[in-house]
N, C-alpha and C positions, 0 to 999 in steps of 0.2 A: 748690744748698740747701745750706743751714747744715747744723754740725750740731746743733741744737737739736733739743729733741724739738719733734713735730707735735705741735700740739691739737687735740685730741680730741673734735669739736663734734656734739651730740645737732640733728636740728632735727626737728621736732613738725610735722605739716601734714595735714590730714584729705584734704586731693587730692594724689593717684600722681603725677599729672603734676609738679607742683611738690615734692613731694618730693624728685622723683628727678632733674628738674632741680638744685635747690641741693644734691643729695648729688653730680653728675656736676662740677660748675661749683669745688665746696667743695672738693670731693677734689683737681682738676687743680692746684687753689693752696696744694694743700701741707697741704692737715688731715686727718683722718683722721674721716671722719664714719658716725654711726648715724642710724639714720631711727626714724620710730615715726607712726602713720594714728591716736591721737588721745593722752588725757591719760593711758589707764590701761595704753595699749601703752607709755606713754616713762615711768611711776612700775616697770614691772618691767623693761627697761632701767636705770633708775637705782637700781636695789637689785642689781643686778649690776655694775656700771661705772663708775668715775669719769669726769666731763664736764670739758671744762674751758671751753665754754659751751652755752648753749642755743637753737636760734632756733628762735623757741615761735609759731605761727599762733593770734590769739584768736577766731576765729569754729570753731569745730566741736561738730560732736554730739556729746551728750553734756555731758562736762567740761570750763566752755570755761578759750581760756586764759591768761583771767582769773585765775580760782578757782585753776586747779591751777597759777601766779604765787606767787599768795598762800597756799595749801599750801606749795609748797615750801621760801617763805621761812622757815616755822616752822623747820623743820631742817635746809635746803640754802643754803651761800654762792656755788654757784655762779653765776656772771653768766648772763643773763637777756634776749635781742634778743627783742622782741614784734613779729610780720609782724601787718600788717590791713587789709583791705578799709575799715574806717572809720580818717579819719585828721586828723579836727575835732579842735579843742584840749581838747574834756573828751573824747574818746577817750584821747588821748595821755595825760589827766592821772590817769585811774582808771588805765594800764597802769603808771605811774610809781609812784601809791601803792600798788597791790600790791605793786610790789617788783621791775621790772624794771630793767634796767641803760640799757636804749635801750629806741627805739620807731622800728620803720619803716613808714611807710603802700604798700602795694598799689596801682597796681605800680608796682615800685624797678627803680631800675638794679642787675643785679649787680655792679658792680665802687664802689657806694653800702655796698651791704653787707657785703662785703669791707673797703673801708676803714673801717666803722666796728667788725667785727667783732676786725678786730686791733687797733681805737683802746682798746675791751674791753680785750684781751687784753694791750696793754702795759700797764695800770695794774692787774695782777693782779701779785701780787708774788708774787717767783724763789720757789720752796721755798728750803730752808738744803739744799747739796748733801750728798751720801751717803756714807759710807763704802764704801771698797770693799770689795765682797762679800768674804766668807770661802772661802779656798781648798779647804774641804770641811766637809760638814754634818754632824754626828752625829745618827742618831736612833733613839735604842736600839742593836739591834744591824746597825742600817741606817746605811750611809755614803753620802751622792753627795760624790765628786769632782768638783766644779767646773771646777776646768781641765781633764781631758779628757772629762768628759760621760758620767762613766758612774755607773754605782749598783753598790754591793755591800750584800750579806746576810752579814754574817759571814766565810768567802773566797768565798762564793760570789757572780760576776759576774750583773748580772740584765740581763736584756734589754732596754731602751726603746721604744715606737712613736717613730716621728717628734714626733707631740705629746705624750706622756710625759715626751722628752727638751726639748723649750720649754718645757713646767711645770716643769720642775725649775728649770732655767736660770731662769726669771721668780722663784720660787718664789726659787734661792738669791741672786737682785739685791735681792731683801729680808727676806733674811733676819732674825729678833726682829720681825717686826709682823705 
């Protein structure tokens, strides 16, 4: 596998079996995958996480995939690939008019889904390279030594849990954001 960061894909489908199969298949093919069971669950995930692509079922109870796509397009530019059991031309046109980047009728060949996802991701502009993270971060009297992974309050070393250490590395990598 290359050194390029893995793309994070959100799979939204009301069918638990399809969610699980897509999650396993995409993970085996090098993607980070999060899943949501419906539009409300997807919205909750989208509030706290960034995704490189959304794979979205059209026909779900409650808010449909088309309605969610239209709503997301008001504020989000993340590519959306719609999946649906309805594959006639009018349905595909409605999906694309709602703001989808691609449309794949069910049943589909998993390899075709993978090729479509990769094609969409190739068209996304690459983010500009980030500057090197600082060697230490200062927050008032607290200092985090990025190189050593140590948090200091004045002259006292603060013990961090593994999760806290991981979070500090993430925060340090995105200093000033």
